[in-house]
N, C-alpha and C positions, 0 to 999 in steps of 0.2 A: 809559412804558417798556413795551416789548412782551415778552411771554413767548416763550421758545423752544418750538417745536413738536417734540415727540419724534419721532424717526424710527424706526419699527419695521422690523426686517429679517425677511424671510420665512425660515423654517427649512426645511431639507430633511428634518427628522425626520417620520416618519409613524407613526401609531398602528395597532395591530391592530384588526381588526373586533371590536366588542363583541358578546357574546352574552348574552341574558337568562338568568339562572340559575334553577334550580328551587327553589321555596320548600320549607321543611321539611314543611309540610302536604302538598304535592304529592308529595314524596318518600316520606313515610310511607304515603300512599294507594297509590302505585305498588307499594311493597314488599309491602304487605298484600294488595292485589288480585292481584298476580302471584305471590305466595308465594315471593319471591326471598329468598335468604339475605342477612343484613346483612354487607356486606364492608367498610364504612367503619369507621374507628376508629383509635385511637392504640395504639402498642405498650405493653404493660405494663412498667412500670419498677420493679416491686416487687422488693425484695431482702430476704433473710432478716435478721432483727434482729441476729443474731450477725455478719453480714457488714458491717453498717453502711451508710452512704449512699455510693454511688459518686461519685467526683469529678465525673463528667459531669452528675450530677443534683443536686449540692449547690449551693445558691444562694450559699454563702459561699466557694466555690472561686475562687481567682484563676486564671482561664483563661489569662491571659497567661503566668503562671509555667509552666503545663502545656505551652503551646506552645513556650516557651523551652527547656524540658527536652527536648522532642521534637526541636527543631532542633539541640540540642547532640549528641544521639545520631546524627542524620543527618550532622552535620559530622565526628564522630569516625569514623564508618563511611567517609566519603569520604577522610579523612586516612589511615586504615589501608590502604585500597585503593591510594592514591597511593604510600605508603611501600613496600608490597609490590611494586608495579610498578617502583619505582626499584631495589630490591634484586635483582630478577630479571635474569639476564644477557640482553642484547639478542641478536638473531639474528646481527648482524654479528660480535659477539665470539665467539659459539659456533662459527662456521665458521672452520676453519683449513685452508687449502689450500696444499699444497706443490707447486710446479711445478719439475720438473727439465727444464732446457733451454728450448726454445721452446714456445709454445702450439700446440695442435692446429690452430687455424685458420691460423696462419702456415705450418706445415708443408705443409698442403694447398694453399695458394696458391702456394708455391714449386715444387711438383711440377707444377702445371698449366701 
C-alpha cells in the first residue's frame, strides 16, 4: 500500500524584514557613554492604600463583566438618542403652508 504524498500550497503571506535587536549590555553602554536620559519604562500603577486596588490592575477582576457593563452603558446611550429622535417633530410636520388659489409658477406660465 502506497502512502499519499501531501501537497503543500504556497501562501501569499509575506513576513516583514527582521532586524537584529540591541542587547541590554549594548543599550546600557550606549546610554552611559552618550549620557542619555532613560526614557524606557512602564507607567507607575501605584495607588494609595485607602483607594484600594483598581479594577484594571486587580488579577481577580472579571474583565468580561467590566466589558459587559460598558456595553450596557453604550446601548443605553444609543437607545436614548433613538427615542429622542423619534419624539422630535420631523421637518415635514413642522412646515405648514397655506396656498390661496393657484401656485406662483402656474400664474407666471399663464401670463407668458
